C-alpha positions as CSV (number, residue, x, y, z in Angstrom):
1,M,27.2,133.8,59.6
2,L,23.6,132.6,59.3
3,H,22.2,132.4,62.8
4,S,18.6,132.1,64.1
5,T,16.7,130.2,66.7
6,E,14.1,129.7,64.0
7,P,14.6,126.6,61.9
8,L,15.0,126.6,58.1
9,R,11.6,126.0,56.4
10,V,10.9,124.0,53.4
11,E,7.5,124.8,51.8
12,S,5.4,122.7,49.6
13,T,2.9,124.7,47.6
14,R,-0.1,124.1,45.5
15,D,-0.5,127.0,43.1
16,T,0.5,130.0,45.3
17,V,-0.7,128.5,48.6
18,I,1.7,126.9,51.1
19,E,0.1,123.5,51.6
20,K,2.8,121.8,53.8
21,E,5.8,123.1,55.8
22,Y,8.8,121.2,57.0
23,L,11.1,122.5,59.7
24,V,14.9,121.8,59.5
25,D,17.5,122.3,62.2
26,A,21.0,122.9,60.8
27,F,24.5,123.6,61.9
28,A,27.8,124.2,60.0
29,C,31.3,125.0,61.2
30,D,34.8,124.8,59.9
31,S,37.6,122.6,61.2
32,R,38.8,125.5,63.5
33,S,35.3,125.4,65.2
34,N,34.2,128.7,63.6
35,V,30.3,128.6,63.4
36,L,29.0,129.4,59.9
37,V,25.3,128.3,60.2
38,S,23.2,127.8,63.2
39,L,19.4,127.4,62.6
40,G,16.8,126.1,65.0
41,N,17.7,123.8,67.9
42,V,21.2,122.7,67.1
43,E,21.7,121.1,70.5
44,R,19.0,118.6,70.1
45,L,20.2,115.0,70.2
46,V,20.2,113.3,66.9
47,Y,20.9,109.7,65.9
48,P,23.3,109.8,63.0
49,L,22.3,106.3,61.7
50,S,23.8,105.6,58.3
51,T,25.2,109.1,57.8
52,I,28.4,108.2,59.6
53,K,29.3,105.1,57.6
54,L,32.6,106.6,56.5
55,L,33.7,106.8,60.2
56,Q,32.4,103.3,60.8
57,A,34.5,102.0,57.9
58,L,37.5,104.1,58.8
59,G,39.2,101.4,60.9
60,T,39.1,98.9,58.0
61,V,41.3,101.2,55.9
62,E,43.4,102.8,58.7
63,S,44.4,99.4,60.1
64,G,45.6,98.0,56.8
65,A,42.8,95.5,56.5
66,A,41.5,96.9,53.3
67,D,44.9,96.7,51.6
68,H,45.6,93.2,53.1
69,F,42.5,91.7,51.6
70,G,42.7,93.8,48.4
71,L,39.4,95.7,48.6
72,S,38.8,97.7,45.5
73,G,37.7,101.3,45.3
74,G,34.1,100.3,44.5
75,E,34.1,98.0,47.6
76,L,35.4,100.8,49.8
77,A,32.7,103.1,48.5
78,L,30.1,100.4,49.2
79,S,31.5,100.3,52.8
80,C,30.3,103.9,53.2
81,A,27.0,103.4,51.3
82,S,23.3,102.9,52.0
83,H,22.9,101.1,48.7
84,I,19.6,100.2,47.0
85,G,20.4,96.6,46.1
86,E,21.5,96.8,42.5
87,V,23.3,93.9,41.0
88,S,26.7,95.8,41.3
89,H,26.0,96.3,45.0
90,I,25.3,92.7,45.7
91,A,28.3,91.6,43.7
92,A,30.6,93.9,45.6
93,T,29.4,92.7,49.0
94,Q,29.8,89.1,47.8
95,S,33.3,90.0,46.7
96,I,34.3,91.4,50.1
97,L,33.0,88.3,51.8
98,A,34.8,86.0,49.5
99,K,38.1,87.8,50.1
100,I,37.8,87.4,53.8
101,G,36.5,83.8,53.7
102,L,32.9,84.5,54.9
103,R,29.4,84.0,53.6
104,P,26.2,86.1,53.6
105,V,25.0,84.3,56.6
106,H,27.7,86.0,58.6
107,L,26.3,89.4,58.0
108,G,24.4,90.7,61.0
109,C,22.3,93.3,59.3
110,G,19.2,91.1,58.6
111,S,17.5,90.8,55.2
112,E,15.3,93.3,53.3
113,W,14.1,93.7,49.7
114,P,16.2,95.7,47.4
115,R,15.2,99.3,47.3
116,H,15.9,99.3,43.5
117,E,12.4,98.5,42.1
118,A,13.5,96.7,39.0
119,C,15.8,94.4,41.0
120,K,13.0,93.8,43.5
121,R,10.5,92.9,40.7
122,T,13.1,90.5,39.1
123,M,13.5,88.7,42.4
124,I,9.7,88.4,42.9
125,R,9.2,87.0,39.4
126,A,11.9,84.5,40.1
127,Q,10.3,83.6,43.4
128,R,13.5,84.5,45.2
129,T,13.5,85.9,48.8
130,P,15.9,88.6,50.0
131,S,19.1,87.9,51.9
132,P,21.4,90.0,54.0
133,L,23.2,90.9,50.8
134,H,20.2,93.0,49.8
135,H,20.2,95.0,53.0
136,N,21.2,98.6,52.3
137,C,23.9,98.3,55.1
138,S,25.5,95.0,53.9
139,G,28.6,96.8,52.6
140,K,29.2,98.4,56.0
141,H,28.8,95.1,57.7
142,A,31.1,93.3,55.3
143,S,33.7,96.1,55.9
144,G,33.5,95.6,59.6
145,L,33.9,91.8,59.3
146,C,37.0,92.5,57.1
147,L,38.6,94.4,59.9
148,L,37.8,91.7,62.4
149,R,39.2,89.0,60.2
150,Y,42.4,91.0,59.8
151,Q,42.7,91.5,63.6
152,G,41.9,87.9,64.4
153,E,38.9,89.0,66.5
154,S,35.8,86.9,66.9
155,I,33.0,87.8,64.6
156,S,30.3,86.5,67.0
157,H,27.9,89.2,68.1
158,Y,29.9,91.9,66.3
159,T,26.9,94.3,66.4
160,D,26.9,94.3,70.2
161,P,28.0,97.6,71.7
162,N,30.6,95.9,73.8
163,H,32.2,94.0,70.9
164,P,35.7,95.1,70.0
165,L,34.5,96.3,66.6
166,Q,32.0,98.6,68.1
167,R,34.4,99.9,70.7
168,Q,36.8,100.8,67.9
169,I,34.1,102.6,66.0
170,V,33.2,104.6,69.2
171,R,36.8,105.6,69.5
172,N,36.7,107.0,66.0
173,L,33.5,108.8,66.7
174,E,35.1,110.4,69.8
175,R,38.1,111.4,67.8
176,F,36.1,113.2,65.2
177,T,33.3,114.7,67.2
178,G,35.5,115.6,70.2
179,D,32.9,114.2,72.5
180,I,33.2,111.5,75.2
181,F,30.8,108.6,74.6
182,C,31.2,106.6,77.8
183,D,27.9,108.0,79.3
184,V,26.0,108.0,76.0
185,H,23.5,105.2,75.8
186,P,23.2,103.8,72.3
187,G,20.0,103.2,70.4
188,L,19.7,100.4,67.9
189,D,20.0,101.1,64.2
190,D,17.7,99.2,61.8
191,C,20.8,97.1,60.7
192,S,21.5,96.3,64.4
193,Y,24.6,98.5,64.8
194,P,24.5,100.7,67.9
195,T,23.8,104.3,67.1
196,Y,24.7,107.2,69.4
197,P,22.7,110.4,69.9
198,R,24.7,113.6,69.8
199,P,23.9,117.2,68.9
200,L,24.0,118.6,65.4
201,T,27.0,120.6,66.6
202,S,29.0,117.4,67.2
203,W,28.1,115.8,63.9
204,A,29.0,119.0,62.0
205,T,32.3,119.0,63.8
206,A,33.0,115.4,62.8
207,F,32.3,116.2,59.1
208,A,34.5,119.3,59.3
209,R,37.3,117.0,60.4
210,I,36.4,114.6,57.6
211,A,36.7,117.6,55.2
212,N,40.1,118.4,56.7
213,P,41.7,115.6,58.7
214,S,45.0,117.3,59.1
215,G,44.8,117.3,62.9
216,F,45.1,113.5,62.9
217,A,48.1,111.2,62.4
218,D,49.2,110.6,58.8
219,K,47.6,107.1,58.6
220,T,44.2,108.6,59.7
221,Q,44.5,111.3,57.1
222,R,45.3,108.8,54.4
223,A,42.4,106.6,55.4
224,V,39.9,109.4,55.3
225,Q,41.2,110.6,51.9
226,T,41.1,107.0,50.6
227,L,37.5,106.6,51.5
228,K,36.4,110.0,50.2
229,S,38.2,109.3,46.9
230,A,36.6,105.9,46.6
231,V,33.2,107.4,46.9
232,E,34.0,110.2,44.5
233,K,35.3,107.8,41.9
234,N,32.4,105.3,42.3
235,P,29.3,107.4,42.8
236,L,26.9,104.7,41.9
237,M,28.3,102.5,44.6
238,A,27.7,105.3,47.2
239,A,23.9,104.8,46.9
240,G,22.6,103.8,43.5
241,E,20.9,104.8,40.3
242,N,18.8,108.0,40.5
243,T,19.5,108.5,44.2
244,F,20.3,112.0,45.4
245,V,23.6,110.9,47.0
246,S,24.9,109.3,43.8
247,M,23.7,112.0,41.4
248,F,25.0,114.7,43.7
249,T,28.4,112.9,44.2
250,R,28.7,112.4,40.4
251,Q,28.3,116.2,39.9
252,F,30.0,117.7,43.0
253,G,32.1,114.9,44.4
254,A,35.3,116.8,43.8
255,R,34.1,119.5,46.1
256,L,32.3,117.6,48.9
257,Y,31.4,114.3,50.5
258,I,27.7,114.0,51.3
259,K,25.8,111.3,53.1
260,N,22.2,110.8,54.2
261,G,20.7,108.7,57.0
262,S,17.2,107.6,57.9
263,N,14.6,110.0,59.3
264,G,15.8,113.2,57.6
265,F,19.4,113.4,58.8
266,M,22.1,114.5,56.4
267,A,25.7,115.7,56.6
268,A,28.3,117.0,54.3
269,A,32.1,117.6,54.4
270,I,33.2,120.4,52.1
271,H,36.8,119.7,51.2
272,D,38.6,122.9,50.3
273,A,36.5,125.0,52.6
274,D,37.1,122.7,55.6
275,I,33.4,122.9,56.5
276,G,31.1,120.3,58.1
277,L,27.3,120.6,57.7
278,A,24.7,118.6,59.6
279,L,21.0,119.0,59.4
280,K,17.8,117.2,60.6
281,V,14.3,117.4,59.2
282,R,12.1,117.3,62.3
283,S,9.4,115.3,60.6
284,G,12.0,112.9,59.0
285,Q,11.6,113.2,55.2
286,K,14.7,112.3,53.3
287,R,13.7,114.3,50.2
288,I,13.3,117.4,52.3
289,A,16.8,116.9,53.8
290,S,18.4,117.0,50.3
291,I,16.6,120.2,49.3
292,A,17.6,121.9,52.6
293,A,21.2,120.7,52.2
294,T,21.4,122.1,48.7
295,A,20.1,125.5,49.9
296,L,22.6,125.7,52.7
297,L,25.5,124.7,50.3
298,E,24.4,127.5,48.1
299,H,24.4,129.9,51.1
300,L,27.9,128.8,52.0
301,R,28.9,129.5,48.4
302,I,29.9,125.9,47.8
303,L,27.4,125.7,44.9
304,S,26.4,128.6,42.6
305,S,22.8,129.6,42.3
306,E,22.7,127.9,38.9
307,E,24.1,124.6,40.2
308,A,21.8,124.6,43.2
309,L,18.6,125.5,41.4
310,R,17.9,121.9,40.1
311,W,18.0,120.5,43.7
312,R,16.8,123.5,45.8
313,T,13.5,124.0,44.1
314,Q,11.6,121.0,42.8
315,P,8.2,120.9,41.0
316,R,5.2,119.0,42.3
317,L,3.6,117.1,39.5
318,N,0.2,115.3,39.3
319,A,-0.5,111.9,37.7
320,N,-0.7,113.6,34.2
321,G,2.7,115.2,34.6
322,R,1.2,118.7,35.1
323,Q,2.9,121.0,37.7
324,V,0.6,121.7,40.6
325,G,3.1,123.5,42.8
326,E,6.7,123.4,44.0
327,V,8.8,122.5,47.0
328,R,11.1,125.4,48.0
329,V,13.3,126.6,50.8
330,R,12.8,129.6,53.0
331,V,15.8,130.6,55.1
332,P,15.2,132.6,58.2
């Protein structure tokens, strides 16, 4: 077990001098609640944000809504994704909406420019403005609307914490974390979904149960496996071209499910080892979260040193492509 009240540190160097240092709290446990990693303040409250999209999409599969409307594997992967607005992402969201008889205007996530630069430039040249389809959470929202259409529930104000959709999501969060959420006041995610602050210990527990859902009913187990398999088989739908999540899933998706959120939060479910990992970069950098996660996956022997090296230690380059230093991990 790796245990310390000191956080994991990620160092950014210039030559041999540490120029910047990032602090990372992390916790890992297995599905039997055995603690494997505890670094820093693991009881601090953390908003999971987009990291828990698989659990937010679970009801769509578990209820039978996904089968009823014929959602494809790519569309299910997009339901769990923070996508970057590539053409395939927009098409998949449009496809889900068409299957359930709705339009982009029904998405409650708001509009944003695609995070894929080439797609953004193409839109600007064509004098097009972004729509809710381009929002990185549009797949999650379309998935939620799919569930509501199947159940015959109203889609009005579906992002409100008291809406039936959000109450169903909370029940799944309670099942997987083991926590009671009735006294937890939600924050508001950037896509307008409620987001609930819980300790890293709770989110790691949830991901351990995603890794091994055998403690749940058969239909829940099948739903979790269906979503994990969809992400593994459609890695580019899980985020997008040249993103950490998609590249990591393409290489290691048979071993683990990994998802990032905003502000330096990341979690992973390691399938065969039944392990859940959750970490938070205190200063919120997404890139630092991916480096820290890789180092911890190496420590847990999920990745070999050779497999982890590309992701765990990264060069810092100047404008001429010359290396000026590196970003590396220091475990307490």
